[in-house]
N, C-alpha and C positions, 0 to 999 in steps of 0.2 A: 477644931481647926486643921487636924490631919486629915480628917475626911474631906473637909472642904478643899483643902490643898490637891488632895488625890483626885477629887471630882474635877477641879480646875485643871489639872494637868491632863486628865482623860479627854476633857473637852477640847483643850488645845490641840492635843494629839490629833482627836478626831477631825478638827477643823483644818489642821495642816495636811491630813491625808487627802481630805476632800479637795483642797487647794490643788495639791500635787496631782491628784487625778485629773482636775479641770485643766491643769496645764498640760498634763500629758495628752489628754484628748484634745486640746486646742492644737498642740504641736502635731499631733497625728492628722488632724483635719487639713493643716496646712500641706502636709506631706502629699495627701489624697487630692488636694485642690491643685498642687503644682502638676499632676498627671492628668486626671480628669475627674469630674463631679460624681457623686455616687450614682445620681441618675444615668450618666454616661456608662459608667461601669456596668450598670444593670442591663441596659441596652445591648452592651457589647458582648456580655454574657450569653444574653438571649440569642443574639445573632449567632454566637459560636455554637451554641447548642443546635440551633436551627440548622446550620450549615453542616454540623456534624451528622445529624440524622439524615439530612438529604444526601450527602456525600456517601453514606452507607448504602443507601436505595441505588445510587448511581454505581457504587462499586459491585454490588450484588449482581447487575446485569451485564457487566463488561464482558464476562466470558461467554454468556449466552449471545450476546450480539456478534462477538468475534467468530463463534461457531456458526452463527447464521450465516454471516458473510463469506466465510470459507466454504460453506456448504452450498451457497448460491454459486460460487466460483466452480465448485467441483461439478455440479449440475450442467452449468453452461460448457465446461469442457467434455462432459459426456455426450452432449447434443453435438458438439463440434467433432467428436469422434464418430459419431453416427453419421453426420453429414460426409465426412471424409471417407467412410466405408462405402457410401452410395457413389460418391464420386469415383472410388477406385473401382467399383463394379461397373460403372459405366460413365467413363469421363467425357462429359459434354460441357460446353461452355455454361450452361444454365447450372449444372451441378458444381462446377467450379466456382462460380460466383455465389452459390449458396454456401459453399464451404468457407469461402473468403469471409462472408458476412458472419457466419458463425465463429469464426476465428476472432474477429473484431468484438463480437458480444462477449465471447468467453475471455478475452484479455481485459476488456473493460471490467467484467466481474471480478476478476483476479486483482486489478489495481484498486478497486474500491476497497479492498480487504488489506492492502499494503500497510495501511497505517497502523495495524496492529504489529507488525514485525518491528516496529519502531518503539514499542514498550520495552522498557529496560529489564528484560527477562534473562535469567541464567540458565543456559543448557547444561546438562550433565557433561563432565569431562569426557565419557566415553562416546557421546555423540560427536564432539569435536574430532575424536581420534578416528571415528568411522566416516566422517564427512558427511554427517547427516543432521548437523546442527541447524537452526533456522537459517542462518545467513548462508550455509552450504547449499541448502534447498532452493533458497531464493536465488542464488547463483546459477543454479542448474536450471531454475525456471524462467528467470528473467535477465540473461545475460545480454547486453547491447553496449554500444554498436558491435557487429559482427562482419566477419570476413565471408561473403557469399561463396567465393572461390575456395574456401577451406571445406565446404560441404558439396558443392556441386558446380557445374560449368558456369562460366560467365563470359561475357562477350571476348571473343579471340582466344578463348582457352576452353575449349569444348570437352577437354577429358580432365578437367582439375577436380579437385576435391574428394571426399570419402566415398561419394557415389561412384565414381569413376575409378577408384583404387581397388582392383580386383584381388590384391594382396590381403585387403583388410576386411575381416568378417564383420558383418552388420548384425551384432547382437548387443544386448545390454551392457556386458562387460567392456566390449570394445568401444561403444560410444560414450560411455562415462569415462574411460582413460583417455579418450580424445578430446574430451571437453576442457578447454583451457590448456592444451598440451604445451603450448610454447608462449601463449599470450592470451589474455582475457577475450580477445576477439576472435580467437580459434575457438569458436563455440559449435557444438555438435549437438546440443539439447536445447530445450525450452521453446518459449512461445515464439521468439524471433527466428530460430533456426526453422520452426514450421512455418513461420511467415514468409521466409525466403523461399521454401520449397513450393508454397502455393502462389506466390507473385513473381518469383525469379527476380533476376537482376533488372532493375529499372521498371519492374512490373510487367516484363515481357514473356513470363510463363506461359506457355500454351497447353491445351489438353493433351496434344500429341506425347508431350513428354512422359505422360502416365499411362500411354497406351501399353497393355501388357504384351510385350515382346523383348526377347533377349538379344541385344546387340552389343558385342564387346570389343568391335574394332570398328575404326573410322570407315566409311563408306564413301567412296568418291562420287561427286555428283556431276552429272553431265548437264550443262546449261540447256541443252535441247530437251531434257527429260524433265524440266522443273514441273512439280505438280504440288498440289496442296491436299492434306490428308482431311478426309471428311468423316468424323468420328460418328455421324448418325447413320452412314451407309456403309462403313467399313471398307471404304474404298478411296483411292487416290483420284483427285480431280485436277485437271490441268491448270494452266495460268498462274502457278505460285511455286516457291521453292519449299521443298519438303524439310522438316526438321533434321539438323545435324546430330542432335545429342543422341548418346548411345546408352545402354545399360538401364533400360526403362524398368525392368523388373527389380533391378536394386535400387532405384529411385522410388519406386512404390513401397518397397520393403522397408527402406529408411524412412520414409515419410509416416508410413503407419507405426513404425516402432518408436519414433520420437514422440508422437502423439500419445502412445501407451505409456511411455515413461513420464511424460508430462502429467497424465492423470495419476500416475503412482505417486510422484512427489507431492502433488497437490493434495492428494487424499491423506498423505502422511501428516502434512501441516494440520490438515482439518481434524483428524483424530486427535491430536494433541490439544485441541481446544474443545472437546468433547466435554460437556458439563459435568457429567458425574465421574468421570476417570481420567480425562485428558491431562497431561502434565502441565501445559501452560494454564489451563483453567484452574487446577488445584493451586498453582503459585498464586493466581490472583484472588482466590477465594481465602488463602490462608494470609494474605497481606492486610495491613491496617487500611481501613477506608481512606484515610488523609494520604496515604503512601500511593493508593491506586488512583487517587484524584491528580495526584502530582505526576504520576506515570502517564497519565492520558495527556496532560499538557505538554509533558516532555515529547511524547510521540508526535503530537500534532506539530510541535515547534520543529522537529527533526524533519519531519515528512515536508514542511513547507520550505525550510531552509536548506535542507540538504538535497532532498529527492526532487523537488519542483524548481526552485531557485537555481541551484548550483548544477543541475543534471538536465532535466527535461526540457529547458528552454533552448538547448542547443537543437531540439527538433530532429534527433537523428535515432530516437529510440525505435519508431516504427517506420523507417526509411523505405522499406521495400513495398509496403502497402501505401506509403505516403500519408499515414494517419497519425503523426506524431502529436498533432494538435489534439486529437482526441484523447491521448494519454493524460494530457494535462487536465482535460475537463474530467476525466474519469477519477483522477486524484483527489481533485477538489469535492467531487461528488462523495467520495468516500468520508472526507471530513464532514460534510453536510449530513450524511445518513447516520454517522455516529454522534455528532454534537447536536444536531437539530433535526431529531427523527420525526417523520410525519405521522407515525403510528401513536395514535391517542394514549395506548396503554404504556408506551415507553416515555412520552414526553415528560412526565412529572417525576421521572428518575433520570433526566437527561443532564448533560453538561450544561446546555443552554439554559435549563430552568435553574440550575445552579447560579449560573451567571446572573439571572435574573433576579434571583433572592438577593444576591450579594450587591449588585449595582445595576439597575435596570437601564441606565443611559450606557453604560459601558457594554451591556449585553446587546443593545440595539446596534451599536457601532461595530461590534464583531459580526453580526448577521448582515448588516449593511456592506461591510467589507468584504465578507464571503460572496454575497450575492453580485457585487459590483465585479470582483475578480472572476466569477463564472460567466457574466455577460461579456467581459472583456475577451477572455478565451475563445468564446463560442463565435465572436465576430473577428477574431484575430487573423492577420494574412501573414504572408512571409516578409512583409515590408518591415524593415528594422524599426520604424517609428512606432507601428503597433505592437511589435514585440516588446518595445521598451516601455510602452504604456501598460501593458499587461503585468510586466515586472514590477512596475512602481505600485500597480494595484496590488499585488501579491505581497510586496514589502509592507504595504499599509495593513493588509490583513495580518500579517505576522505582528506588527506593533499592537494591534487590536487584541490579538491573542494574549500577548504578554500582560496588557493592562487588565484583560479579564482574569489572568491567573492572579495578579496582584490583587485584585478585588476580593478574591477568595483566599488570601493570605498562603498562595502557592508560590514557592520559590523556583524559579527556572534557572537553569545554567546559562552563563553568558553566550552569546552568539559568537562564533569564531570570525 
């Protein structure tokens, strides 16, 4: 009887344990079902692994692409420097036009790399103290709008600016100290200071301004002796007024020096993206792939919202050459080149490829929004209606970008 009772007790305990286990399992299954099914969990886990692997491939090439873009900008600036040297050697309208074109190409190349400056990178404290942080260098390269009269003569002020201030030495130390002296518009360095020197106020710069001669005092002009300078024959011809500006050699010296310093600052940024030893490249390589992915979306969002919408639509960035519209096009091209590369070797490690993996429809909407914005900018005129239409397209692109980030589980900061 004792044995039987014991067996019965063990059986009852075993049966009770089984029932408890079943009840617990049932309760557990209810909890799972309240979130998602086991099948959905498996799919989600697979997608997460898939996205992680792809984001690692994307993160691995960010530094290389940034270095390539900066190298292209550096090379374009070197070509500009070469064209300027030819113009200074023989200042003709043809050489001036070629130098102006080289400036536009170099500035476009710089703008396509600007998106990388919006990555949330931390510079060493010493760089801030020395004034060579990323933002410091960008301020020296791309400060605008600027006051042309701070640099050289403008209409009704033939002896204004650094060029005509004979007490000011034209050297690197002097020009860097003069840059932003009392206001940001007091620019003495960068692309737009050079733009002003090549085009002049309202695009009226003549080649005579760069003819090598030293005039340091105003020269009275006799109306009966009006003449026009012929740079091809090194002679004055009748029927037009000669140029009033003086200090030609100082103008030549200043123009060549700011181009040299532009190259120097641009090359400094390029070296920091050098894949094997560059400071910025190392920061990216040491970051987690998901952090780099988020940083890329943050950079694009800032470029669109801060640089394009809040700044460039004022159309004052390249006012002397009257090509501010081209600035907008170059910035959008920079997004396209990084996010949707045409190089087949980069496509499967691109951000657009990641978007397609996460949600092909959202990815398509982003690409369509980018293309629509580019088309609008290319056709845009100065009429307020066309400008506003392009703004709306850019706002739509920004919304598409945020939806694409959400599809990849990337959190973006709120827009101001």
